[in-house]
C-alpha positions in Angstrom: 98.2 -41.1 142.5 100.2 -40.6 146.1 101.8 -43.3 147.7 99.3 -45.6 149.9 102.2 -45.5 152.3 101.4 -41.6 152.9 98.7 -42.3 155.3 101.2 -44.1 157.5 102.6 -40.5 158.0 98.9 -39.6 159.9 98.2 -42.7 161.6 96.8 -40.9 164.3 94.7 -38.3 162.4 93.8 -40.9 159.8 92.7 -43.2 162.8 90.5 -40.4 164.3 88.8 -39.0 161.4 87.6 -41.8 159.4 84.1 -42.8 160.2 82.9 -46.1 161.1 81.9 -48.5 159.2 77.6 -48.4 159.4 76.2 -51.1 161.8 74.5 -52.5 158.4 77.5 -54.0 157.2 77.9 -55.9 160.0 74.7 -57.5 160.1 74.7 -57.9 156.5 78.2 -60.1 156.8 76.4 -62.1 159.6 73.2 -62.8 157.7 75.1 -64.4 154.9 76.8 -66.4 157.1 80.0 -65.3 156.6 81.3 -63.6 159.5 80.5 -64.9 163.1 82.2 -66.5 166.0 85.3 -68.6 165.3 85.6 -67.0 161.6 89.6 -67.3 160.9 89.7 -63.7 159.3 92.7 -62.3 156.8 92.3 -58.8 156.9 94.2 -56.7 154.1 95.2 -53.1 154.1 94.1 -53.2 158.0 95.7 -49.7 158.8 94.2 -48.6 162.5 91.5 -51.1 162.5 88.5 -49.6 161.7 87.6 -53.3 160.6 89.4 -55.2 162.6 87.7 -54.2 165.7 84.1 -55.4 165.0 85.2 -57.9 163.4 86.9 -59.2 166.7 84.2 -58.1 168.5 81.6 -60.3 166.7 84.0 -63.4 167.6 86.3 -63.7 164.7 90.0 -64.5 164.9 91.3 -61.9 162.8 95.0 -61.8 161.6 95.2 -58.1 160.0 98.0 -56.9 157.2 99.4 -53.8 157.4 102.3 -52.4 155.1 102.7 -48.9 157.2 105.0 -49.5 160.9 102.9 -46.6 162.3 99.3 -47.6 161.4 100.3 -51.4 162.3 101.7 -49.9 165.9 98.2 -48.3 166.5 96.7 -51.6 165.5 98.3 -53.8 167.6 97.6 -51.6 170.5 94.0 -50.9 169.7 92.9 -54.7 168.8 95.3 -56.7 170.6 93.4 -59.6 170.2 94.0 -59.6 166.5 97.4 -60.7 165.3 98.6 -58.1 162.9 101.3 -59.0 160.4 103.6 -55.8 158.8 103.6 -56.1 155.2 102.3 -56.3 151.8 99.2 -57.8 150.6 101.4 -59.6 147.8 104.5 -60.6 150.1 103.4 -61.6 153.4 103.3 -65.3 154.0 100.3 -67.1 154.1 99.7 -70.5 154.7 97.6 -72.8 152.4 93.9 -73.0 152.9 94.2 -71.2 156.6 90.9 -68.6 156.8 87.7 -68.6 156.1 86.9 -65.4 155.3 89.2 -62.7 153.5 88.4 -58.8 153.5 89.5 -55.7 151.8 88.0 -53.0 153.1 88.4 -49.4 151.3 92.3 -50.7 149.9 91.1 -52.6 147.1 92.4 -49.6 145.2 96.0 -50.1 146.6 96.4 -53.8 145.8 97.6 -55.6 142.6 95.2 -57.7 142.1 96.8 -60.1 139.6 99.3 -61.2 142.9 96.8 -60.6 145.4 93.7 -62.7 143.9 95.5 -66.0 143.3 97.2 -65.7 146.7 93.8 -65.2 148.5 92.5 -68.2 146.9 95.3 -70.3 148.1 94.4 -68.9 151.6 91.4 -69.5 151.7 89.7 -73.2 152.4 87.3 -74.6 150.0 83.7 -72.4 150.3 85.9 -69.5 151.8 84.6 -66.1 151.0 86.3 -62.7 149.9 84.6 -59.3 151.1 85.6 -56.2 149.9 83.7 -52.8 150.2 84.9 -49.2 150.4 83.4 -45.9 151.4 81.8 -43.5 148.8 82.1 -40.0 150.4 79.4 -38.1 149.0 76.2 -40.5 148.3 75.3 -39.3 144.0 71.6 -40.5 144.7 71.0 -37.7 147.8 69.7 -34.6 147.3 72.5 -32.2 146.8 73.2 -30.0 149.7 74.9 -26.6 149.9 77.9 -28.6 151.5 78.1 -30.8 148.6 77.8 -27.9 146.2 80.8 -26.4 147.7 82.8 -29.5 147.9 82.2 -30.2 144.3 83.7 -25.9 143.6 86.9 -27.0 144.9 87.1 -30.5 142.7 86.3 -28.4 140.0 88.9 -25.3 141.0 91.4 -28.6 140.6 91.3 -28.8 136.8 91.8 -32.1 135.0 93.6 -34.4 137.2 94.6 -38.1 136.6 91.9 -40.8 136.8 92.9 -43.0 140.0 93.6 -46.8 138.2 91.1 -49.1 137.9 87.1 -49.1 138.3 85.6 -45.9 139.1 84.7 -45.6 142.5 81.0 -46.1 141.6 81.5 -48.3 139.4 80.5 -51.8 141.3 80.7 -53.5 138.0 83.3 -52.8 137.4 85.0 -53.8 140.2 82.9 -57.1 140.1 84.4 -57.6 136.4 88.0 -57.1 138.2 87.8 -59.2 141.0 86.4 -62.1 139.2 88.8 -62.0 136.2 90.8 -65.3 136.3 87.7 -67.2 137.8 89.6 -67.2 141.4 86.2 -66.0 142.9 82.3 -66.2 141.7 80.3 -63.1 142.8 77.5 -64.4 145.8 76.2 -61.1 146.7 76.1 -57.2 146.5 74.6 -54.7 148.0 74.9 -50.5 148.5 74.5 -49.7 152.2 73.3 -46.0 152.6 73.8 -44.1 155.6 74.0 -41.0 157.3 76.3 -38.7 159.7 76.4 -35.5 161.1 79.8 -33.5 161.3 81.2 -30.5 162.5 83.9 -28.5 160.7 87.1 -29.6 162.3 85.8 -33.1 161.8 85.4 -32.2 157.9 88.9 -30.7 157.9 90.0 -33.7 159.0 88.4 -36.3 156.8 89.3 -34.5 154.1 92.7 -34.2 155.1 93.2 -38.1 155.0 91.8 -38.9 151.4 94.6 -39.0 149.6 93.5 -37.0 146.6 92.8 -33.8 148.5 95.4 -31.6 149.6 96.0 -29.3 153.1 94.4 -26.0 151.4 91.5 -28.1 149.9 90.3 -29.7 153.7 91.1 -26.6 154.9 88.2 -24.7 152.9 86.1 -27.7 153.2 85.6 -27.0 157.0 85.7 -23.3 156.7 82.6 -24.4 154.2 80.7 -26.1 157.0 82.1 -23.2 159.5 80.0 -21.0 156.6 77.1 -23.0 156.8 76.0 -23.0 160.6 79.0 -25.5 161.9 77.6 -28.6 161.3 76.4 -30.6 158.0 74.9 -34.0 157.1 76.8 -36.5 154.7 74.8 -39.0 153.5 77.7 -41.6 152.2 76.8 -44.9 150.7 78.9 -48.7 151.4 79.1 -51.0 148.4 79.6 -54.2 149.5 80.9 -57.4 147.2 80.9 -60.9 148.8 82.3 -63.5 146.4 82.6 -67.2 146.9 86.5 -68.9 146.1 85.8 -70.7 143.5 86.4 -74.2 142.7 88.7 -74.7 140.1 90.1 -71.6 138.9 90.1 -70.8 135.1 93.6 -70.5 135.1 
């Protein structure tokens, strides 16, 4: 599995190519009462600010932790209202009871949760929350499109690839179990948000280039598939959302 810092070498591409999170995500967090004006947010693995900017727009005071210096610099320029801390979730100093909400957006699989979960428990106020979500690029419940058939063929041609550590991308139950291990957090809300986006060939090539498991050659093949199919495709994506409440007394 590539080092997560490899994203730092493509900071501008990552910022340009990754699609925004769906509006329904922000509506859901607001409806649950965990994000709004004055919410003190700790965001881990903030990247270029794809989640930071909407949270600031919602009135939150965001402290964004990002290990990559290029991404952290881009984030400071893109969202100057946020406090950007360059470092890892496992090591940056965190004050006790300093935050109402911790957010991990499309980064949970990079974290050492045995270290991070107790740190978040200490950093959150009693009754605070942890929100975790990620993109699934290719909703398995959507009708199979010709483009997705081509993507599947590219993946098959790789042969056997070691699985990513931790629960699988679509294993929401597995992620719930992992995030509640040790009793630091308890589940409050689980959701799956479905949405679609239209993409051109260059957009697909750039997006797939940012995927840690895709090579440049494979990303170029995905872009070529879009051109073969008329120049634009509709992609159906899935965003699993897990909202957990800070436990009063952990089991360890």
